[in-house]
C-alpha positions as CSV (number, residue, x, y, z in Angstrom):
1,M,11.7,-13.4,8.8
2,S,7.9,-13.7,7.5
3,I,9.0,-12.7,3.9
4,E,12.3,-12.6,2.4
5,V,12.8,-11.5,-1.1
6,S,16.3,-11.9,-2.9
7,N,17.2,-10.1,-6.3
8,I,14.1,-11.2,-7.9
9,T,13.4,-10.5,-11.5
10,K,10.5,-11.5,-13.5
11,M,10.5,-11.3,-17.1
12,Y,7.2,-11.6,-19.4
13,G,9.2,-12.0,-23.3
14,E,11.4,-9.2,-23.2
15,Q,9.4,-6.8,-21.0
16,K,11.0,-6.6,-17.2
17,A,8.0,-6.7,-14.7
18,L,10.5,-6.8,-11.7
19,D,14.2,-5.7,-11.6
20,D,16.5,-7.3,-8.9
21,V,14.3,-6.6,-6.1
22,S,15.1,-7.2,-2.7
23,F,13.3,-6.8,0.8
24,S,12.3,-8.6,3.9
25,I,9.4,-8.5,6.1
26,E,8.7,-9.4,10.0
27,K,6.5,-11.0,11.6
28,G,3.8,-8.6,13.3
29,S,4.1,-6.1,10.7
30,V,1.7,-4.4,8.2
31,V,3.4,-3.2,5.1
32,G,2.0,-1.1,2.2
33,F,3.3,-2.2,-1.2
34,L,3.1,0.6,-3.4
35,G,3.7,1.5,-7.1
36,P,1.8,3.0,-9.9
37,N,-0.1,1.0,-12.6
38,G,2.1,-1.5,-14.2
39,A,5.1,-0.9,-11.4
40,G,4.9,-5.1,-11.0
41,K,3.3,-5.2,-7.6
42,S,0.4,-7.8,-8.4
43,T,3.3,-9.7,-10.4
44,M,5.4,-9.6,-6.8
45,M,2.3,-10.6,-4.9
46,K,1.7,-13.6,-7.3
47,I,5.1,-14.9,-7.1
48,L,5.1,-14.9,-3.4
49,T,1.9,-16.9,-3.2
50,C,3.2,-19.5,-5.9
51,Y,1.0,-18.3,-8.9
52,I,3.7,-17.8,-11.0
53,P,7.5,-18.4,-10.8
54,Q,10.3,-15.7,-10.9
55,T,12.5,-15.6,-13.7
56,A,15.7,-15.3,-11.5
57,G,16.2,-14.5,-7.5
58,K,14.8,-16.4,-4.5
59,A,11.5,-15.9,-2.3
60,V,10.8,-17.4,1.3
61,V,7.5,-17.3,2.8
62,A,6.8,-18.4,6.2
63,G,10.3,-20.1,6.1
64,Y,9.5,-22.0,2.8
65,D,10.7,-21.6,-0.7
66,V,8.2,-20.5,-3.5
67,E,9.3,-22.5,-6.1
68,D,10.2,-25.4,-4.2
69,Q,8.1,-25.7,-1.5
70,V,5.0,-24.4,-3.0
71,M,2.3,-26.8,-1.0
72,N,4.0,-25.1,2.6
73,V,3.6,-21.7,1.5
74,K,-0.1,-22.1,0.3
75,K,-0.6,-23.2,3.7
76,R,0.5,-20.5,5.4
77,V,-0.6,-17.6,2.9
78,G,-3.7,-16.0,2.9
79,Y,-4.2,-14.3,-0.6
80,L,-7.2,-11.7,-2.1
81,P,-6.0,-10.9,-5.5
82,E,-7.0,-7.9,-7.2
83,H,-9.6,-8.9,-9.2
84,N,-11.1,-11.2,-6.2
85,P,-12.5,-14.4,-8.2
86,L,-15.3,-16.0,-6.6
87,Y,-18.3,-18.4,-7.7
88,P,-21.0,-16.2,-8.2
89,E,-23.6,-19.4,-8.3
90,M,-22.6,-20.7,-4.8
91,Y,-24.0,-18.9,-1.4
92,V,-21.8,-17.1,0.9
93,K,-21.4,-19.7,3.8
94,E,-21.5,-22.4,1.1
95,Y,-18.3,-20.8,-0.7
96,L,-16.6,-20.4,2.7
97,Q,-17.6,-24.2,4.0
98,F,-15.9,-25.2,0.6
99,I,-12.6,-23.0,1.3
100,A,-12.7,-24.4,4.7
101,G,-12.8,-27.9,3.2
102,L,-10.0,-27.1,0.8
103,H,-7.6,-26.3,3.9
104,Q,-9.0,-29.2,6.0
105,L,-10.0,-27.0,8.8
106,K,-11.5,-28.9,12.1
107,D,-15.0,-27.9,12.9
108,K,-15.1,-25.9,10.0
109,S,-18.8,-24.9,10.3
110,K,-17.8,-23.0,13.5
111,K,-14.4,-21.7,11.8
112,V,-17.0,-20.1,8.7
113,D,-19.6,-18.9,11.0
114,E,-16.9,-17.0,13.3
115,M,-15.2,-15.8,10.1
116,I,-18.6,-14.4,8.5
117,D,-18.9,-12.3,11.9
118,R,-15.5,-10.9,11.6
119,V,-15.5,-9.5,8.1
120,G,-19.5,-8.3,8.6
121,L,-21.5,-10.9,6.3
122,S,-24.0,-12.0,9.0
123,L,-27.0,-10.5,6.8
124,E,-25.5,-11.8,3.8
125,R,-24.4,-15.5,4.7
126,K,-27.9,-16.8,2.9
127,K,-27.1,-14.8,-0.4
128,K,-25.4,-16.0,-3.9
129,I,-22.4,-14.5,-4.0
130,G,-23.3,-13.0,-7.3
131,A,-26.0,-11.0,-5.7
132,L,-24.2,-9.4,-3.4
133,S,-22.4,-5.6,-4.1
134,K,-18.7,-5.3,-4.6
135,G,-18.3,-3.9,-1.4
136,Y,-19.8,-7.7,0.1
137,R,-17.8,-9.6,-2.4
138,Q,-14.8,-7.8,-1.3
139,R,-15.7,-9.0,2.2
140,V,-16.2,-12.8,0.9
141,G,-13.0,-12.7,-0.6
142,L,-11.2,-11.3,2.7
143,A,-13.0,-14.2,4.5
144,Q,-11.4,-16.8,2.3
145,A,-7.9,-15.5,2.3
146,M,-8.2,-15.4,6.3
147,I,-10.4,-18.1,7.2
148,H,-7.3,-20.8,8.0
149,D,-6.0,-18.3,10.0
150,P,-2.6,-18.1,7.9
151,E,0.9,-16.6,9.0
152,V,1.1,-14.3,6.1
153,L,-1.8,-12.2,4.7
154,I,-1.4,-10.7,0.9
155,L,-3.9,-8.3,0.1
156,D,-4.0,-6.9,-3.4
157,E,-6.0,-3.8,-3.0
158,P,-8.3,-4.9,-0.1
159,T,-10.6,-2.0,0.3
160,S,-11.7,-1.6,-3.3
161,G,-15.4,-1.0,-3.7
162,L,-15.9,-0.2,0.3
163,D,-17.6,2.6,1.6
164,P,-16.4,4.8,3.8
165,N,-17.9,2.8,7.0
166,Q,-17.1,-0.2,5.5
167,I,-13.4,0.5,5.0
168,V,-12.8,1.7,8.5
169,E,-14.3,-2.1,9.8
170,I,-11.5,-3.8,7.2
171,R,-9.0,-1.2,8.3
172,D,-9.2,-2.3,11.9
173,L,-9.8,-5.9,10.9
174,I,-6.4,-5.7,9.0
175,K,-4.6,-4.1,11.7
176,N,-5.8,-6.8,14.5
177,F,-4.8,-9.7,11.9
178,G,-1.5,-8.0,11.6
179,S,-0.2,-7.5,15.2
180,N,1.0,-11.2,15.4
181,R,1.5,-11.9,12.0
182,T,2.5,-10.6,8.6
183,V,0.2,-8.7,6.3
184,M,1.3,-7.3,3.1
185,L,-0.9,-5.0,1.3
186,S,-0.9,-3.1,-2.2
187,T,-3.3,0.0,-2.5
188,H,-3.7,3.4,-4.4
189,I,-5.3,5.1,-1.4
190,M,-2.6,6.7,0.5
191,Q,-5.1,7.5,3.5
192,E,-5.3,3.5,4.0
193,V,-1.5,3.4,4.2
194,E,-1.2,6.1,6.7
195,A,-3.9,4.5,9.0
196,I,-3.0,0.7,8.4
197,C,0.5,0.5,7.8
198,N,4.0,0.5,9.6
199,R,6.0,0.2,6.8
200,V,5.9,1.3,3.2
201,I,7.9,-0.5,0.3
202,I,7.4,1.8,-3.1
203,I,8.3,0.0,-6.5
204,N,8.2,2.2,-9.9
205,R,8.8,0.2,-13.0
206,G,9.9,-3.0,-11.4
207,K,12.5,-1.2,-9.5
208,L,12.7,-0.9,-5.6
209,V,12.7,2.9,-5.2
210,A,11.5,3.1,-1.1
211,D,11.7,0.9,1.8
212,E,11.1,2.9,5.0
213,Q,9.0,3.1,8.7
214,A,5.8,5.0,8.0
215,A,6.9,7.6,10.0
216,A,10.4,7.9,8.4
217,L,9.2,7.9,5.3
218,R,7.5,11.6,5.5
219,S,11.6,12.9,5.7
220,Y,12.4,10.7,2.9
221,Q,12.1,13.8,0.2
222,G,13.3,16.9,2.2
223,K,12.7,17.6,5.6
224,Q,10.2,20.6,5.6
225,M,7.4,22.1,3.6
226,V,6.1,25.6,3.2
227,K,3.0,26.7,1.2
228,V,3.2,30.4,0.7
229,E,1.1,32.7,-0.9
230,F,2.8,36.1,-2.7
231,S,0.9,39.3,-3.7
232,S,2.1,39.2,-7.1
233,K,3.3,36.4,-9.8
234,V,6.9,35.1,-9.1
235,E,8.2,32.7,-11.4
236,A,10.0,29.1,-10.3
237,N,13.3,29.8,-11.4
238,V,13.6,32.6,-8.8
239,L,12.2,30.8,-5.9
240,R,14.8,28.3,-6.5
241,G,17.2,30.8,-5.4
242,I,15.6,31.3,-2.0
243,Q,18.3,30.2,0.6
244,G,17.4,26.6,1.6
245,V,14.9,25.6,-1.0
246,S,15.3,22.3,-2.5
247,D,12.3,22.0,-4.7
248,V,9.4,24.2,-6.0
249,D,6.0,23.1,-6.7
250,H,3.4,25.6,-8.1
251,V,0.1,25.1,-6.0
252,Q,-2.4,28.0,-7.8
253,E,-2.2,31.4,-9.0
254,N,0.7,33.1,-6.9
255,T,0.8,30.3,-4.0
256,W,3.7,27.8,-4.0
257,L,5.2,24.7,-2.5
258,L,8.6,24.9,-1.0
259,T,10.5,22.4,0.0
260,S,13.7,22.4,1.9
261,A,16.3,19.6,2.5
262,S,17.4,21.8,6.1
263,D,16.7,21.8,9.6
264,A,16.4,25.8,9.4
265,D,13.0,27.5,9.4
266,L,12.4,28.0,5.6
267,R,9.8,30.7,6.8
268,K,12.6,33.2,7.6
269,H,14.4,33.1,4.3
270,V,11.0,33.5,2.5
271,F,10.4,36.7,4.2
272,D,13.8,37.8,3.7
273,F,13.2,37.0,-0.1
274,A,9.8,38.6,-0.3
275,V,11.5,42.0,1.3
276,A,14.1,42.0,-1.2
277,N,11.7,41.8,-3.8
278,D,9.3,44.2,-3.0
279,L,6.8,41.5,-2.3
280,S,3.9,40.6,0.3
281,V,3.6,37.2,1.8
282,L,0.1,37.1,2.2
283,T,-0.3,33.6,3.8
284,I,2.5,31.2,4.8
285,Q,2.5,28.1,6.7
286,R,4.6,24.9,7.5
287,E,3.0,21.8,5.6
288,E,3.5,18.1,7.1
289,Q,4.4,15.9,3.8
290,S,1.9,13.7,2.9
291,M,2.2,10.3,1.6
292,E,0.6,11.1,-1.6
293,D,3.3,13.9,-1.9
294,I,5.9,11.6,-1.2
295,F,4.6,8.6,-3.4
296,K,4.3,11.1,-6.4
297,K,8.1,12.4,-6.3
298,L,9.5,8.8,-6.0
299,T,7.4,7.4,-8.9
300,G,8.1,10.4,-11.0
301,G,4.4,12.1,-10.9
302,K,3.8,15.9,-10.2
303,T,3.2,17.0,-6.5
304,A,0.0,19.4,-6.1
C-alpha cells in the first residue's frame, strides 16, 4: 500500500479534528478525499505529509512511518497545501530551481524546464511569482509538488483559482501522474471527483462516512431516483407512502425527487399513486444520482 492510515485521531485541545479514521490506498489510485469545511481533510493531509503529528493511531506513507521516519516520507511525497505558500519575490524558474536543489535532483535545470512545460508555465517562467494570477501561482505550486517525481502526491484543492480551460489541463496532468503512482486530492468541486478519481473517501466531523470506488458510490444511498412533476400540490409525507420510496426531496413547485432502495422500477408505483389520488403526472424521468447528491446525504446537507 502507498498510504495506510490506522485509527488516526487528532486533538486540538478539547476539539477532536479526526476521530479514529482508518483507510488504505494502493499504488496507481487517484483518490478523492472529500468532506465539508471543518471535516478534518487538511488535518489528515498535514499528518500524512509530516507537518503535524497525530494524537493517536498510525500512518504509513510509501512504506515509512510518518512519526518515526519523517525524512524518508518527505523524500517520497509531493504536497500542495490548501493556501499554496510561495515566495512572491522569486522568479518562477528561480523558485523551481531552488526546490529542485532542496531535493538534490541531478541535472536540475533540465528537470525544471521539463516541469515548467508539463504544468503550462512556459510563458511565465521569467516572471516573479508575485506578479502571477492565482491560477498560475497554483501551477507553480503543482510544479514544486511534482518536480522530484514523488511516489505519492497529496493535493489540497489543486484546481482552486483555475479557469475552465486550465482545469481540464490540470485534470489530465493529475490523471496521467496517477496512472503508476498514488494521488490523494481534496476538492469541493464534485465534477472534479467524477472526472479524475477512481475512488472516493468522505469524512464528516472527523469520522469516516464512506470509502468506495467512484462508480459504486452512486448506489450508496439508494439504487434509483425518479424526478416527477404532478399537476397539483402533494405533501411530502404522502409521497413517502408510495411503494418502494425511501427518500423524498422537494425540487420546486410540484416537482419532487423520489429515491428508492429497490431494483423495481419506481415509475410504475408513482403512476399507480397518481391514479389512486386523482393526480396527473406532467413529467417523470429516472435520474442518475450525482456525486453532489451523495455528498450532501452523507454529510448532512440537503439535496436539491
